[in-house]
N, C-alpha and C positions, 0 to 999 in steps of 0.2 A: 326801746325796741317795739313797744306797742304802737308808737307813732308811725313807724314805717310799714306795719302790717296792712293797713287800709290802702296805702300807696302801692304796695306790691300787688295786692288783689286787683286794684284799679288798672294797673299797667297790664296785668295778665289778661283781664277781660277785654281791654282795648286791643291787645295784640290778637286775641282770638277773633274779635269782631273784624279787625282788619284782614286777617287771613280768610275769614268767611266771606268778606266782601270781595276779596281778590279771586275766590274760587269760582266765580261765575261772571258772565257778561250779560248786558241787557240787549234785547232785540225787539225792535218795533215791528209789529205784524203788518204785513202789506196784503194787498188784494190777492185772492186765490191761494194764499199760503195755507198749509196745514201743518199740524205738529210733526207729521212724518217728514214733509218736505224740509222743514226747518232742521229736524234732527239730521237729515242727510247732508244739509248744507254745512253744518258745523261738525259733522263726524261724530255725533254722540247718539245715545240710544233714546228712544221715545220715552221710556220709563224714567230716565234721568231728568228729562225736562219736566215730566209730570210731577216728579218728586219735589222740584223747586217751585212748581206752579200748581198747587193742588186744585185750584178752581178752574183749570183749563182742560180738564179731562173731557167734558162734554162739548164745550164751544170755546172758540177764540174769536176775537173781534179785530177788525182792521183798526189800526192805530193804538191798540193795547200793547203793553210792554211785557215781554216774557224774560225770565231769567234763564240763561243758557249756561250749563256747567262748562268749564274749560275742558276741552277734549283731552289735553295732556294729563289732567287730573282725574279723568273719568276712567274708572276701572271696568274693563269688559273681559269677558271670558272668551277664549278662542275655541272652546269645546262646543260643537254644534248641539243644539237642543231642539228636538222636533216633537211637538205635542199636537193634540187636536186643535188647539187654539192659536198656536204660534210656532214660528220657525226662527231660530236664532243662530246666526253665525254658520249657516250652511255654506260650505265651500264648493263651488261648481267644479265638477270633475270632467275630464275628457270624455266625450260621448254624450254628456248632458245636452238637452235642447230645451227651449222654452216650453215646447209641447210636453216633453217627458216630465219636466219639473212641475208644470201646472197639474198634470195628471197625478204625479206622486204626492203633491200636497193638497189635492182636491180643490183647486181653484182654477179660475180662468187665466189665460195668458194676459188679458188686459189688467186683471187684478195683480198678477205677478209683476208686471211692468209698472203699475201704479205705485207699488210699494218699493220698487227697486228701479228707479228711473235710469240708473247707470247702465242697465242692460238693454235699454231700448234700441240703441244703434246696433249693438251686437253682443250676444252672450259669449263670454270667454271663460276658459278654465282659469280658476283662481278667484273669480268674482265671489263676493260674499253676499248671500241672500238672507234677508230678514223679512218675515211676514207676521203681521199682527191681524188675526181674523176678526178682532173686535172693531177694527176700522172698516166702515162700510165701503163697498166698492163704488167708485165713481164711474157711472156709465154715461159717456158723452151723448148728447142728443144727435139724432141723425139729421143730416142736411138733405135737401131735395136731391134725388138722384143717387142716394147712398143706400146700402144694404148691409146690415150687421149679420154675420154668419152665425147661424144657430147650430145646435148640436145635431149631428148626423146629416147635415146638408152637404150637397155636392155642387160643383160648378154647374153641372148639367141641370140639376134641379132648380138652382137659382136662375139660370138663364131661361129655363122653361117658364117659371112662374112670372118672370118679367117680360115674356114675349119677345126675347131677343135670341140671337144665335150664340152658341158657345164661343165661337171665334170672336164675336164682338165683345163678349164679357172678358175674355182673356186679353184682347188687345187693349181694352180700356184699363186693365189692371196689371199690365205686363211688368211694371216697376215693383210690384209687391207680391206677386204670386210665386210660391215655392212648391215643393213637392207635396206638401200637405196644407189643406185649409185649416185655419185656426178658429176656434170658437171665439166669437166677439170681434173677429177681424172685420174691418169696414171696407166694402168693395164699392167701386164706382159703377153705377148702372147707366150705360149710354142710351142715347135716343135710338129708337128702332131703325132709323134710316142712317145711322152714323157710319162714317167711313174713317179709317185710321191710317195715317201715314207716320211711320216711326223712323225717323232718320237714323241711319247707322245701327239699327237693331233688327234682330230677327228672332221670332219665337219658334223654337224647335217643334216640329210636328211629328205625329206618329208615322213611322216609316222612314224618317230622315236618318242618314248616316253621316259620319264624319267625311267619308269619301264623297258622298253626293253633295254635301254642303261646301266642302272645299272646292269642288268642281264648279259649283253654282256661283260662288263668289270670287272665283279666280284666285284662290289661295292654295298653298300646299297644306296638307293636314297639320304639319308642324307649325305653320303660320297661324292656322285656325286655333290650334291649342295654345299657342303663345298669347294670342289676343283674348282667349277665353280659358284660363287655367282651370276653371271649375268643371270643364267637360273632360279633363284628362282622365280621371278614373272611369267615367261612363257618360254617355250622351243620353239624355232623357227628354221625352216630350214635355213641353212646358218651360224648359230652360230658355232664358233670354241670352242671345249671342251678340257680341260686338262684332259687326262686320265692316268696321272702318267708318270714319266720319264722312268719307266721300261716297258711301253706298246709301241708297235710299230704298227701303223695302215698303211697298204699298200693299196693304191687305184689302182685297176686294170683297165686298159682301153682296151676295146675290139676294134679290127679293123674289119671293114666289108669286104666283098669280094673284093670290088674294091679299097680298101685302102683309101677310102674317109670317114672321120669321120663326121657324121652328128650329130649336137647337138640334145639332146633329149628333151630340154625345161624344164624338171623337174629333180631335182637332184637325186631322188630315182631310176631313170631308167637308170643309168650309165651302170650297168650290170644286165640285166633283169632276167637272169636265173641262176645266180651263187651267192654265198655269196661274197660280194664285199670287205670284209676286212679279214685280218689275224691278230690275236691278240696273242702276247706272253707276259706272265706276270710271276713275281716271286711268285705271290699268287697262292694258290692251285686252280686248275681248278675245276669248278663245272659244272654239266651238266644241260642244260635247257630243256631236253627232258621230257615230261610229263610221269607220271606213267600210263602205258596202262590199268592197272586194274581199274583206276578211270574214264575211258572214253569209249565211244562206237563209232562205225562208224555210220555216218549219211550221207544220200544222199541229196544234195541240190535239192529242188523241184522248179517247175516253179512258178514265181511271188514272190518268197522269196527274201529278201534283207539281206545285211550284218547286218544292224541295227536290223532287226527282229530276225535273228538267234542269235545275241549276247544277245538280251533280253530273248530268249528262253533258252539260256545257263546260264542266270543269271550273265552275265559278262559284263564289259565295252567292247567297240569295240577294244580298245588297248589290253586288256587282251585276247580277243577272237582271234585277229589276231596273237598274240604271240603264242597261242595254235595251230593256223593253218596259218603258215607263207605265204603259197601260196595265201591266200586271200588278201595279200597286193598288189599283182600284177594282179590277175585275179579273177573273180567271175563267175563261169560257172555252169549252171544247169546240174545236173547229177554227178558233182564231189563228191568224198567221203571225208568227213572231220571228225574231232574228235569233239564229243559232250560230255559234262560231264554227268555221269550216273544220277545225281540228277536234270537234266534239266527238264523243264515242258513238253517238247515234243510238245508244241503248240506255234507257232509264234504269238506274241502278237501285233506286229506292222508291217505294210508294208508301204513301201515308195510309194509316188505317181508316182515315176518312177520305179516301181518294175519290169517292163518287159524289163529291160536292156538287150541288146544283149550279146551273149557270148563274153568272153575275155574283157568285159568292165572293166576298172579300177574303182572300187567302193570304194577304200580306202578313208574313210571319213577324212575331215579336219575340226577341230573345229574352227569356225570363232572367237570365243571369245579369243582364245590364241594369234594368231598373231596380231589381230587388236585391242584387248581389247574393242570391241563393242559386248556386250552380245546379245545372241539370245533370242528374246522374246518367251514366252510360250503361248500356247493356253489354252482354258478352259479344254481341255482333258489332259493337262500336257505334251504335246510333242511339239517341235518346229515346227512352220509352215514352217521353212526354211530347215527342215531335208532333204526333197526330193531334194532340190537344192544343199545343202552342201555335202550330201553323194554321189552325182553323178557328181561331177565336173570333167570335162575333161581338164587336164592340159598339154597335149602333143600336142596341136595345138594352133595356134594364131588366135585371132579374131580382127576385125577392128571396132573401135568406132569413130564416127564422131560427132562433135558438130557444129550446125549452129549458128553463133554468129556475132554481129557487129564488133568484134575485130579480128585482125590477131593474130598469135602467138606472134609476137614481141610486138604488142600493149598490149596484155594481160599480158605478162611476164615482160616487162620493165616498171618500176615505172613511169618514166617521160612521156613515151608515153601514158600509161594508164591514167595518170592524165590529159593530154591534151584532151583525148577522153571524160573524165568525165566532164571537163569544158565546152565542146561543148554540151553535153547532160547528165544532171544529172540522167536521167532515165536509163542510162547504168549501174548505180551502181548495179542494181538487177542482171545483167549478171555477174558482177564481183563476187558478193556474191554467185551466183549459181555455178560458176566454182570453187570457193574456196571450197564449199561443195563437189563438184564432185571430186576435187583433193584428199580429205580425203577418198572418196570411192575408187578411183583408187589405192591409197596406200594400202587400206585394201584388195582389190582384189589381188594385187601383193604379199601381205603377204600370200595369199592362193595359191601362185605359178601359178596364172593365167597369161598367156602371152597375153598382150593387146597392140595394136598399136593405139595411140590416134592421131587424126587429127582434125584441126579446119577448117571449111568452112566459109569464111567471107561473110557476107550478102552483096549482090549487087542488089540494086533495079532495075538496068538496065538489069540484067540477072537473070531471075526467073526460068530457067530450070537447073536442077542438073543432072549430069551424073557422077557416082562414079565408077571408075575403080579400083578394089581392087584385091589384091593377096590372100585375105582370103576367105574361103568358107562361113563364116557367118559374117555379118556386121550389125551395128545398127547406125541410124542417129537420134540424139537427138536434138529436136527443142524446145527451151524454149521461152515462152512469145511472140508468133506470133499471132497478132490479126486478120489479114485478112484470110478468109476461102478459098480464091482463089488466094493466093499469088504465089504459085508455078504453073508454066504452065505445067511442067512435072518433074518427078523424075525417073531416070533409073539407073541400075547398072548391071555389068556383073556377079555379084555374088548375093547370097541371101542377101537381105537388108530389115531390119525392121525399120519403121518410128515411132519414139516415140515422142509424143507431151507432153509438160509440160506447162500447162495453155496456150495452143495454140489452136487457132480455125482452125484446119487443115481440109481441105476438103478431099473428097475421091480421091485416086490416082489409076488408073486402073492397074498399074504395081506393086505397093508396098502395102503390108499390113500395116495398120496404127493402132497405139495403143495410146490412150489418157490416160496418167498415173494419172491425177488428175480428180476426178469426176466432171462432168459439173454442172452448176447451176441448170439445170433441174433435175438431179439426186438428188442433195441436197434438192431441194424443195419437190420432190416426197416422199423421205424417211421421211422428217419431217412431212408432211401432213398425210402420212399413219400412223405414230405413233400417231398423235393427233386423227385420226379417230378411233383408237382402244381404246381410253380412254372414259370413261363416263363423258363427259365434254361439256360445252357450248363454241362455237368458235365464236369470234368476230374479224372482220378484220378492222383495222384502216388505212385509206389511205388519201393522200392529192390530189388525182386526181378525175376527174369525174367518171372514172372507175378504180378500183384497178388493178394494173399492172398484178397481177396473178389471177384475178377473175375467169377466165374460169377453170384454173387448180384447184383452191381451191374448186369451186362448183362441179367439177367432182369427187373429192375425199370426200368432206364434203358438201353434198347438202344443209344442213340446216344452213350453216354459215351465220352470220349477218354481214352486211357491214356498216361502218360509215365513213363519209368523213369530213376531216378538211377543213376550208375555206382557202382563199388565204393568210391569215396572219399566218396560222398554228394552229388556234384555232377551237374548235367545242364545242357545248353546253354540259357542264358537266352533265346536267340532262338527255340528250339523252343517254350518255354512262351508267349512273347509271340505267336508265330504261332497258337497254339491258342486264345488268348483272343479274345473277341468284344466289340468296342467298342459294339455296339448293344444288348446285353442283359446281364443279371446273369450273372456267372461264379461257379459253385460249385467250389471246389478241394477235392476229397476227399483227405485225407492218409491214406495206407494204409501206414504204416511205424512200427516201434518204435524207430528210431534217431534220437537227438537231433540228430546232425549233419545228417541229411537234412531235418529240420524247420527247423533254423536256416537252411540254404541256401535251402530253398524259400520260407520267409517273407521272407527278405532280397530275393529276386527279386520276390516279389509286392508288397512294400512299394514297390519302385521302379516298379511298373506302376499304382499306384493313381491317379495323376494322369490317366491316359488310359482306365482301365477300372474298371468296377464289380465288385469282387471280394469274396467272402466265403469264409472258410476253414471246412471241415467235418471233423469226426472222427465216424465212425459207431459207435464204441463208447467207453464211458467209461474203460475201462482204459488206452487210449492217452493220455488226458489225464493220468492219475496217473503213468504211466510217463515222461512228458516234463516233469516238474516243474522241470527245470533251465532251461527257457525263460522269459524275462520275460513276465509277464502282459500287459504293455503291447502286445506283438505281437498277442495274442489280441483285445485291445480294438480296436485299429486295424483288424484284419482281420475283426472281427465274427464270431468263431468260433462255430459251431453244434455242439452235442454232446448226446448223450442221457444221461440219468441217472434213477435211481429216486428220487433225493432232491430235495426242494425246500423253500425257506423261505417258500412261498406263504402258509402260515398263520403269520404272523410272531409273533403273540401266543403261540400254543402252543409254538412253537420256543423263544422267549425264556424262557418259563416252565420248559420242560424243562431248558434249559441252566443256568438259575439253580439249579434244584433239584439237578441233577447236580453243579454246582460246590460247592454248600453241603455235599453229602454226601461227595464224594470229593476236594475241594480241587483239581480240575483240570477243564479243559474236555472235553466229550465228543468222542471220535473218531468216525469213520464206523462203526466196529464197535460202539461204545456206542449210537449212534443206531439201528443195526440191532437191537441187543439190546432196546431199549425198544419201538420201533414194532412189530416182529414179535411179540414176546412179548405185548404188550398186545392186539394184534389176535387172537392165538390164544386168550388168556384170555377175551376177550369172546365169541368165536365158540363156544367149548366150553361156555360157560355159558348156552346157549339151550335151549329145550324142543323141540329138533329135532336131527338128526344134524349132525356137523361138516360132512360133505359137502354137506348141504342148504344150510347157510349159505354155503358156497363157491359154490354154484350160483345162489343168489337174492340175495345181498347184496354190494354193493361198498362198501368202507369206506375211511375216510381217517383216518390217524393224523397226528401233528404234521409228520412229514417225508415220509411215503410214502402212496401210495394202493394199495389192494389190489383188483384186478379179475382174478379167477382164470378161466382158460379151460381146458377139457379138451383136452389135446393128444394123449393116448393113453388107452386103457382103463386106468383106475386111476391116471392121472397128470394132475395139474393144475399150471398155472404162472400166477403173477401176470404180467399183461401190461401193467401200467400204467407208462408211461414218460413222463417230462417231456422235451420238447425245449427246451434252453436256448440263449441267445445272448448273447455278451458285447456290451456297449454302452459306447462311450467316455464317456458321460455318466452312465448310471444303473446301472453295475455289470453284473449278469446278469439277463436277463428270460426269462420263460417265453413261448415262441412257439407251442407246441402241446402 
């Protein structure tokens, strides 16, 4: 028996050795290969290769041999693991983009593609993403005539720096330009006198419509969409269209007198006074000239607008500018245009900026197309934003500054941002705000607005700000600043508007200040004015010796009754019952921040509903958020009334924003994110007008998806948004707007 024991052991060891030898294959390293590329080729992980080749962690050499584990025997987990150093098995979701993933993981798109070459042609839902941040990013060297896109660069800025026109830059990169520039993207920089002929292609310009393009290339709109399915949802400037192999589109580039090409910042202004394209086709040519017998000459009068004239003609703006092409580039009082004979002859609508100066470009841009954020409508049936959208100035750049506790690197780099949040959890509201602002900035860029964004990091040791800007108009947005005397001074060499967002900003002698969120006093005043107009008994419940808002309440409702809870949060139920009136509606104003007082008060009120008509009221929105421990059912039964600056009145726009935010940041927007979007977008639209920011504040009330903006001058140099919604809980329909 002892003779066979060594033989058995020898066979067992040999068997294990054979199995071990069969568990991997050998690979000879070739030029330009990396561990990561080899792992992707064999479908195994980088770590599994390093485990079999301990000496290859730092370097591998051409001609050396690596052991590669058999992929079928390599055990991998399907559970995604995301850490600061690596991402394993992340499954691409619908709505993910290379841009959003790169931002989510704190890397560049080039680095994302470098480690996941299978996504280079196209990112698709279901792709598995793996990232190892210990592997250095390979940055390819630039060739002559190339430019690598840096953070915060725009096409206009790149064109300007290279002394070429925006049209030249776009034409030279038409095959790779999308809605967004990507950090690290390589662009071709053409020669200054270059001309481009792009057979069978056309780059959509600002002001183009499906109707005008179909007419131009002798297609029906259906044919145009069939050839270009990517424009079915929406047509956007910068998109490349297939206009048939037999069509040739030639882009002409004008040189100015000193042979220096200055970028125009907007694509439609490449050649301002001539037809920019030449089209040849096998199809029979059709004329787009209108039949003169159907039209009359009309002289543009003062205070008329493009929108108003199109309404008078009974046409859309796109159709009206096709009839009068010169209106695409200028709108001048006294010009003679064509008007349909069947037009009403009376302008039905005028813009709030109807006194635009001569030669102002008033070509409208529909914000719902490029941004997919619908424009809200007013009770009159016209958009409150019409005056802003119709009068956008896109041929000049504006400066936008954000005052924040983060630097650019801290805000954009995931690891640095996380460290900041670990130090102070309250910083999360700033992150949410800037994420909402980013959606607004993207929306503004889709409208061809040229914006330069800068962050000013908060420094408690230095409270004076001096902004040196190259832009004629600038805005400084300051979110969530509590102290009213924080800044010792704010100065700028150019026009600067100071925008507060839930900030207690004091007066600044040099800068006009605009508080974008209605103050607590404005909320209280509007709510009390509403109650005063109703035929109702008003009772105030407080837990203090004197109600916090007693003076204000008595000023507006002199006959209000006040009840005080004791130190434990209780008061005599009979006292409240005695104060109630069975013959009329009773408003119970809750004026306390203590949850126990609210619970006890509402419990007593619920017991009185069978004999009395009672509605609960909170005169400021902060009370509602501070008392979130109370069941919402109590609010519904007692039909709670409260003020807020937010509303889901424009349901379509709200849902579109929420969807876009969710797709970008993989989470639902918070109240701070909503503020970031609405306020930033409103500021971007106002600053892009051919008038001062203050003048837009005085003359235009606007509506964004969640908020309305109606600024009133409260003091010299200080304006505040006064637009408040009064909401009421309803047991059947959720929450309704009552005023």
